[in-house]
C-alpha positions in Angstrom: 101.2 93.9 106.3 97.8 95.7 106.6 97.3 98.5 109.1 93.8 98.4 110.4 91.7 99.6 113.3 88.4 99.0 115.0 87.0 102.3 113.6 87.9 105.5 111.8 89.8 108.0 113.9 91.9 105.4 115.7 95.2 106.4 114.2 95.6 104.2 111.1 97.0 107.0 108.9 99.5 108.1 111.7 100.8 104.6 112.1 100.8 103.6 108.4 102.4 106.8 107.1 105.0 106.9 110.0 105.8 103.2 109.5 106.4 103.7 105.7 108.7 106.6 106.4 110.5 104.9 109.3 111.2 101.8 107.2 112.4 103.9 104.3 114.7 105.7 106.7 116.2 102.2 107.4 117.1 101.9 103.7 114.2 99.6 102.8 112.2 100.0 99.6 108.7 100.5 100.8 105.5 100.0 98.7 102.6 102.1 99.9 98.9 101.1 99.5 95.5 102.2 100.6 92.3 100.2 100.9 89.3 102.0 99.3 88.9 104.9 97.0 90.5 107.7 99.1 93.0 110.0 97.3 94.3 112.0 100.2 96.1 109.4 102.4 98.0 108.0 99.4 99.5 111.5 98.9 101.0 111.3 102.3 102.1 107.7 101.7 103.9 108.8 98.6 105.9 111.4 100.6 106.7 108.8 103.2 107.8 106.0 100.8 109.1 107.9 97.8 106.9 106.0 95.5 103.3 106.5 94.3 100.6 105.6 96.8 98.2 103.1 95.2 94.7 102.1 96.0 93.3 98.6 96.4 89.5 98.6 96.0 87.6 95.5 95.1 84.4 97.4 94.3 86.1 99.8 91.8 88.3 97.3 90.0 87.0 93.8 90.9 88.3 91.2 93.4 90.4 89.6 90.7 92.5 92.7 90.2 93.4 93.5 93.8 96.4 91.1 94.0 97.7 91.9 90.5 97.5 95.7 91.2 99.3 95.1 94.5 102.1 93.2 92.8 102.4 95.9 90.2 102.8 98.6 92.8 105.1 96.5 95.0 107.5 95.4 92.2 111.1 95.7 93.3 110.2 96.6 97.0 111.3 95.0 100.2 108.2 95.5 102.2 104.6 96.6 101.5 102.4 98.6 103.9 98.7 98.7 103.3 96.6 101.2 105.2 93.0 100.1 105.7 89.7 102.0 105.6 87.2 102.7 108.3 86.9 99.8 110.8 88.5 96.5 109.9 85.3 94.8 108.9 83.4 97.8 107.5 82.6 97.2 103.8 80.0 98.3 101.2 76.6 98.8 102.9 75.9 96.1 105.4 78.4 93.7 103.9 82.2 93.1 104.3 82.8 93.5 100.6 85.6 96.0 99.9 86.5 96.2 103.6 90.0 96.2 104.9 89.4 92.6 106.0 88.3 91.6 102.5 91.5 93.1 101.0 93.7 91.5 103.7 92.2 88.0 102.8 92.7 88.7 99.1 96.4 89.4 99.8 96.7 86.8 102.5 98.4 89.5 104.6 98.7 89.8 108.4 96.9 92.6 110.1 98.2 95.1 112.6 95.3 96.5 114.6 95.7 100.1 115.8 93.7 100.6 118.9 92.9 104.0 120.5 93.7 103.2 124.1 92.5 106.6 125.5 89.9 106.2 128.2 90.4 102.5 128.6 92.9 99.9 129.8 91.9 96.3 130.4 89.0 96.7 128.0 91.5 97.0 125.2 92.0 93.2 125.4 88.3 92.6 124.9 88.2 94.8 121.9 91.3 93.1 120.3 90.0 89.6 121.2 86.7 90.3 119.4 88.5 91.6 116.3 91.0 88.7 116.3 88.3 86.0 116.5 85.5 87.6 114.5 86.7 86.1 111.1 89.0 83.1 111.1 90.3 84.1 107.6 91.7 87.4 109.0 95.0 87.0 110.9 95.5 89.8 113.5 99.2 89.5 114.1 99.7 92.3 116.6 98.5 95.5 118.1 99.8 99.1 118.1 98.3 101.1 121.0 97.7 104.7 120.2 97.1 107.7 122.4 98.6 106.0 125.5 98.6 108.4 128.4 101.4 107.3 130.7 103.8 104.5 131.6 101.2 103.0 134.0 98.5 103.2 131.3 100.8 101.3 128.9 101.6 98.7 131.5 98.0 98.0 132.1 97.2 97.7 128.4 100.1 95.4 127.7 99.3 93.2 130.7 95.7 92.7 129.5 96.8 92.0 125.9 99.5 89.5 127.1 96.7 87.5 128.8 94.7 87.6 125.5 97.7 86.2 123.6 98.1 89.1 121.2 101.5 90.8 120.9 101.9 94.5 121.4 104.1 95.8 118.6 104.0 99.5 119.6 102.7 102.0 122.1 102.3 105.6 120.9 101.9 108.4 123.4 99.5 111.3 122.9 101.3 113.9 120.7 99.3 116.9 119.3 102.4 117.9 117.4 101.8 115.2 114.8 98.3 116.4 113.9 97.5 117.1 110.2 95.1 119.9 109.3 91.7 118.9 108.0 88.8 120.6 106.3 85.4 119.7 104.9 86.5 116.4 103.1 89.2 115.2 105.5 92.9 115.9 105.6 94.4 118.8 103.5 96.1 117.1 100.6 99.9 116.9 100.8 100.3 118.5 97.4 98.7 121.7 98.8 101.1 122.0 101.7 104.2 120.3 100.4 106.8 121.8 102.8 104.6 121.4 105.9 103.6 117.9 104.7 107.2 116.7 104.4 107.9 118.0 107.9 104.8 116.2 109.2 105.8 112.9 107.6 109.3 113.3 109.2 107.7 113.8 112.6 105.5 110.7 112.1 108.6 108.6 111.1 110.4 109.6 114.3 107.3 109.0 116.4 106.8 105.4 115.0 110.5 104.6 115.1 110.7 105.4 118.8 107.3 103.9 119.7 107.1 100.7 117.7 109.2 97.6 117.4 110.1 97.9 113.7 112.0 94.5 113.7 108.9 92.7 115.0 106.7 94.5 112.4 109.1 93.4 109.6 109.0 89.8 110.9 105.2 89.9 110.8 105.3 91.3 107.2 107.7 88.5 106.2 105.2 85.9 107.5 102.9 86.7 104.6 103.0 83.9 102.1 104.0 84.6 98.4 101.2 85.8 96.2 100.6 83.7 93.1 99.7 84.9 89.7 100.9 87.7 87.5 101.1 91.4 88.3 98.9 93.9 86.6 100.1 95.5 83.4 98.2 98.3 81.6 96.7 96.7 78.5 97.8 98.2 75.1 95.4 98.6 72.1 95.8 96.3 69.1 98.3 97.4 66.5 95.7 97.1 63.8 93.7 100.2 64.7 93.6 100.5 68.5 90.0 99.4 69.0 89.4 99.2 72.8 87.7 95.8 72.7 90.9 94.3 71.3 93.3 95.7 73.9 93.4 92.8 76.3 93.9 90.3 73.5 96.6 92.4 72.1 98.4 92.7 75.4 98.3 88.9 75.7 99.9 88.6 72.3 102.7 91.0 73.5 101.9 93.6 70.8 102.9 97.2 71.3 100.7 100.2 70.4 101.4 102.0 67.1 103.4 105.1 68.1 103.1 107.3 65.1 101.9 110.8 65.8 101.1 110.3 69.5 98.3 112.5 70.9 98.9 114.5 74.0 96.5 114.0 76.9 96.6 117.1 79.2 95.9 116.1 82.8 94.9 118.8 85.3 97.2 119.1 88.3 98.3 121.8 90.8 96.8 122.6 94.2 93.1 122.6 93.0 93.2 119.2 91.3 95.2 116.7 93.4 93.1 113.6 93.1 94.1 110.8 90.7 95.0 107.2 90.6 98.5 106.4 89.4 97.3 103.7 87.1 95.3 106.3 85.0 98.4 107.9 83.6 100.0 104.5 83.0 96.9 103.4 81.1 96.9 106.6 79.0 100.5 106.0 78.1 99.9 102.3 77.3 97.0 103.4 75.0 99.6 105.4 73.0 99.3 108.9 74.5 101.9 111.4 75.7 100.7 112.7 79.1 101.3 116.4 80.0 100.3 118.0 83.3 98.9 121.5 83.4 97.8 123.7 86.4 94.5 125.5 85.9 95.5 127.9 88.6 98.8 129.0 87.0 98.9 128.0 83.3 97.3 130.4 80.8 97.2 127.8 78.0 97.0 124.1 77.5 100.1 122.1 76.7 101.3 122.2 73.1 99.5 119.6 70.9 96.8 118.8 73.4 94.4 116.3 71.9 92.4 115.4 74.9 91.9 116.7 78.5 91.5 114.9 81.8 90.3 116.9 84.8 90.2 114.8 87.9 89.2 115.4 91.5 90.3 117.9 94.1 89.2 121.1 95.8 88.3 123.8 93.2 85.8 125.2 95.7 88.7 126.3 97.8 90.3 128.0 94.8 87.2 129.2 92.9 88.3 132.9 92.8 91.8 132.0 91.5 90.4 129.6 88.9 87.9 132.3 87.7 90.7 134.8 87.4 92.6 132.6 84.9 90.3 133.6 82.1 92.6 132.7 79.2 92.8 129.1 80.2 89.0 128.9 81.0 88.3 130.2 77.5 90.7 127.7 75.9 89.1 124.8 77.7 85.6 126.0 76.8 86.5 126.1 73.1 88.6 122.9 73.1 87.6 120.8 70.1 88.8 117.4 71.5 87.3 115.1 74.1 87.3 116.0 77.8 86.9 113.6 80.7 86.1 115.2 84.0 85.1 113.9 87.4 83.9 115.7 90.6 86.3 118.7 90.8 86.7 118.6 87.0 82.9 118.7 86.7 82.7 121.8 88.8 85.5 123.5 86.8 83.6 122.8 83.5 80.3 124.2 84.9 79.0 127.7 84.1 79.9 128.8 87.6 81.0 127.7 91.1 79.7 129.5 94.1 79.0 132.5 91.9 82.5 132.5 90.3 82.7 132.1 86.5 84.1 128.7 85.4 84.6 127.3 81.9 81.0 127.1 80.8 81.5 123.8 79.0 78.9 122.0 81.1 75.5 123.8 81.3 75.1 123.9 85.1 75.8 125.8 88.2 77.7 124.4 91.2 77.6 125.4 94.8 78.9 124.4 98.2 76.4 122.7 100.6 76.4 121.4 104.1 75.5 117.9 103.0 78.1 115.2 102.5 77.4 112.9 99.6 79.4 109.7 100.0 79.2 106.2 98.7 79.8 103.6 96.0 77.7 103.7 92.8 76.8 101.1 90.3 76.0 103.5 87.4 74.4 103.0 84.0 75.3 105.3 81.2 72.3 106.9 79.5 74.1 108.2 76.4 77.3 108.0 74.4 80.1 110.4 75.4 83.9 110.2 75.0 84.1 107.6 77.9 80.6 106.0 77.9 78.4 103.9 75.7 74.6 103.9 76.1 73.5 101.2 78.6 77.1 100.5 79.8 77.6 99.9 83.5 80.5 101.5 85.4 81.3 101.3 89.1 82.3 104.5 90.8 82.5 106.4 94.0 81.1 109.8 95.2 82.6 112.0 97.8 81.7 115.7 97.9 79.9 118.5 99.7 78.9 120.4 96.5 75.8 120.2 94.3 75.3 120.9 90.6 72.0 122.1 89.1 72.1 120.8 85.5 70.3 122.0 82.4 69.4 118.8 80.6 69.2 115.1 81.2 71.8 113.2 83.4 74.6 111.1 82.0 74.3 108.4 84.6 71.6 106.8 86.7 71.7 104.3 89.6 69.4 103.0 92.3 68.2 106.1 94.1 70.1 108.7 92.1 71.4 110.2 88.8 74.1 112.6 87.9 76.4 114.0 85.2 76.5 115.6 81.8 77.5 114.0 78.6 77.8 115.0 74.9 80.0 113.9 72.0 82.9 115.9 73.4 82.5 115.7 77.2 82.1 113.1 79.9 81.5 114.9 83.3 80.1 113.7 86.5 80.7 113.3 90.3 81.7 109.7 89.8 85.3 108.9 90.6 86.3 106.0 88.4 89.4 103.7 88.8 90.3 103.1 85.1 92.3 99.9 85.9 88.8 98.4 86.4 87.8 99.6 83.0 90.9 100.1 80.8 88.7 100.7 77.8 88.1 104.3 79.2 91.7 105.3 78.5 91.7 103.6 75.1 88.5 105.4 74.1 89.8 108.8 75.2 93.1 108.3 73.3 91.5 106.9 70.2 89.0 109.8 70.0 91.6 112.5 70.7 92.8 115.0 68.2 96.4 114.2 67.0 99.0 116.9 67.2 99.1 117.2 63.5 95.4 118.1 63.4 95.7 120.7 66.1 98.8 122.5 64.7 
């Protein structure tokens, strides 16, 4: 089932995360998913469900991969809960593409509409009626009322919705105790507040369990018809040399990658680098790599045998002083002879400095916090060759940041109305967040260009 809402701020994350945790507490195996590119909500989903939170984004990976990626994540589970993004019908630009409704139709899944009932009563029915009838391909199977003020308020809302013919599956009272702290890009990631986040998820589970009809919600989920087609599997490179363009054909033939002397790909983690899609690590392993996580805040050296580095998104601006203080690791990254792939937070870490704090100096540029939010999908064209890119190649990505970088040199990517990034034979770095499942050649290129452990000894 898909948990959607008329708009952002209605309580989707509260209901979706609490529902995942409440169903898991019943002994069910729950598969957590998120529509769109967001990294933070899936972190809380993972705590609630005990499985990786996975994203479903038709823009980043293509419509044809949404159902296979869903089946991959949901394998072996009893129920899948998909949290939507923004309002139900809000997609890319002025279209419905990549909206929650779009993903719900691709999955043929029923929708639970979370409605903020504060400051309205009978009008709730008009809102729900509009959403339920706007697109006949989208099936709104029920409503969860959020921020209900009293028994009388709930009674009025339920009466109006009964007349509209839409079942109420839950009514959640106002409860400031379940609030999750936020900052400049949304919720604070669960990985940065593990103990508090676990407690918050437990409170959400209790709240949803006592406020929602879990049996009715499960019946609605069971009404979704079976999905046809195969689940996604990370493609492996061909056994004859691992050329990326042969990977899909090799996977179809059932060939395994040549193991040999497997390169180590070091992936940045820890509190400053919490953003990453679960499929990225799966693709790296399928391409023949060993994956080792390192923490730029704490570790003074890269993992043994590192042949390539991946530095994803996160909040280095919050930890700039601590990152600057770890000079041994910064120097090692700056001098690293193998390929480096960095996006957003990783880009900032590779710059000469961030808000006046010394960073790695691998990318000639200076980064700073700003008051301006940069947000949106990008259809980018690579202007030069780098570890991940080829000149003229198109890649779909997403930007989400309140920082800016002043580069020395030409950009790596351009798109309508913008350009960004730095690239050279050893570095791919930009603000673009990429979902590698939509371009598995990226993992294969990085692994094939990495330094093997024997070379680095």
